[in-house]
Structure formats: C-alpha cells, structure tokens
C-alpha positions in Angstrom: 0.0 0.1 0.2 1.2 3.4 -0.8 1.5 6.1 2.0 -0.2 9.2 1.0 1.7 12.3 1.2 0.8 15.1 3.9 0.5 18.7 3.6 0.6 20.8 6.7 -0.9 24.1 7.0 0.0 26.5 9.5 -2.3 29.2 10.2 -3.7 30.7 13.3 -7.2 31.8 11.4 -9.7 28.5 11.4 -11.8 30.1 8.6 -8.6 30.3 6.4 -7.9 26.6 7.0 -11.1 25.5 6.6 -11.3 27.0 3.2 -8.2 25.8 2.2 -9.2 22.2 2.9 -12.3 22.8 1.1 -10.7 24.1 -2.1 -8.2 21.4 -1.7 -11.1 18.5 -1.6 -12.8 20.3 -4.7 -9.4 20.3 -6.5 -9.1 16.7 -5.5 -5.2 16.8 -3.9 -4.3 13.6 -3.2 -2.8 14.5 0.3 -3.6 14.2 4.0 -3.9 17.7 5.4 -2.7 18.6 8.6 -3.8 21.8 10.6 -1.3 23.7 13.1 -2.8 26.5 14.8 0.4 28.3 15.4 4.4 28.1 14.6 4.8 26.4 17.8 1.9 23.9 16.9 3.7 23.3 13.6 7.1 22.1 15.0 5.2 19.7 17.4 3.3 18.2 14.6 6.5 17.5 12.9 8.0 15.6 15.8 8.7 11.8 14.7 7.2 12.2 11.4 8.7 12.0 7.7 9.0 15.2 6.0 5.8 16.6 4.3 5.1 17.1 0.7 4.4 21.0 1.6 3.8 22.9 4.1 2.1 26.4 3.9 2.8 29.3 6.4 0.9 32.5 7.3 3.3 35.0 8.1 1.8 36.6 11.4 1.2 33.5 13.9 1.5 33.5 17.7 4.3 32.1 19.6 6.6 31.3 16.2 5.7 33.7 12.9 6.0 32.5 9.4 9.4 34.2 9.0 10.7 32.6 12.2 9.5 29.0 10.9 11.0 29.3 7.6 14.4 30.0 9.4 14.1 26.9 11.6 12.7 24.6 8.7 15.4 25.6 6.6 18.0 25.1 9.4 16.7 21.2 9.7 18.2 18.7 7.2 14.7 16.8 7.4 13.1 19.9 6.1 15.4 21.8 4.0 14.0 20.7 1.0 10.3 20.8 1.7 8.6 23.3 -0.4 7.1 26.0 1.8 4.9 28.5 0.5 4.0 31.6 2.4 0.4 32.5 2.1 0.0 36.4 3.7 -2.2 39.4 3.8 0.5 41.4 3.1 1.4 42.6 -0.4 4.6 44.4 0.4 7.4 43.6 -1.5 9.9 44.0 1.1 8.3 41.4 2.8 7.7 39.1 0.1 11.6 39.3 -0.5 12.7 38.7 2.8 10.3 35.4 2.9 12.2 34.3 -0.5 15.4 35.2 1.1 14.7 33.1 4.4 13.8 29.9 2.2 10.5 30.3 1.2 9.7 28.6 -2.1 6.9 30.9 -3.0 5.1 33.9 -1.5 1.4 34.6 -2.4 -1.1 37.0 -0.8 -4.0 35.5 0.5 -7.0 35.7 -2.0 -10.4 37.2 -0.6 -12.8 35.4 -3.0 -13.4 31.6 -3.6 -12.5 31.6 -7.4 -9.5 33.4 -6.6 -8.4 30.9 -4.0 -9.2 28.1 -6.3 -7.2 29.3 -9.1 -4.3 30.0 -6.8 -4.5 26.6 -5.4 -4.5 25.0 -8.8 -1.6 27.1 -9.5 0.3 25.7 -6.4 -1.0 22.5 -7.2 1.0 22.4 -10.5 4.1 24.5 -9.6 4.5 23.0 -6.3 2.8 19.4 -5.5 2.7 17.9 -8.7 6.6 16.5 -8.6 6.2 15.4 -4.9 3.0 13.6 -5.3 4.2 11.6 -8.0 
C-alpha cells in the first residue's frame, strides 16, 4: 500500500484553514491535510514524522511567526528541501523578498474570494505539489 503524502497548513485563522481544506478537496488534492494553529504547533506536529510534501505558512502567527518557522525549517536537514509556501495578507515587496531570502519556495497574497483561492491553489498544485506527489 502506498502511503499518502501529507500537506501541513500552519495558520492561526480557522476560517482560512477550513477554506483551504474545502478548496483542496474540490481540486481533489491526493494528500492528507494536517493543521497547525500556530508556529509552535507546527513543530510539535512535525515531531517524529517523515517530512511532509508541502508546508503552507501564514506569516502572522502567535508563538513563532512564519518567518521564524522558515528559518527553523531551513536549518533542519529533514525539512531543508520541503517546499514551503507563504500565504499572507501582506502585499509588500519587502516582506515577500525577505521570505524568499529566508527560504520560502514561493509567496502568495491570500485571495479574498473563493474563485481566486481556487485559481491560486490550482497554480500551487501545478507548480509545487505535482512533483512531490508522483
């Protein structure tokens, strides 16, 4: 039996994480989705498990920010090659560039509409997940 890949979403907004899960189900992402409600919970979730196929990070989370998580993930050999996508409400080029320099695979501004979110996740699937799921 082939083990399904895991996608982890670290975001402190339960509305956002629920919407992400709905979109991924609609797009039929063939992954197990796990949710971490903050940066600290992300690392607790990662303990004693194989590396996930993808990590999606919110920037502004309690305990450990998305940027702090990026630094720790990239400093840990097991996660150094895992794609990490930052999803944020910030559209500032400076913040985007800083995240990319800290090791984000990509940075996207969180869409406000369902069709835009569907489009973004289709793009993420094609650009980031396909290689890791095959």
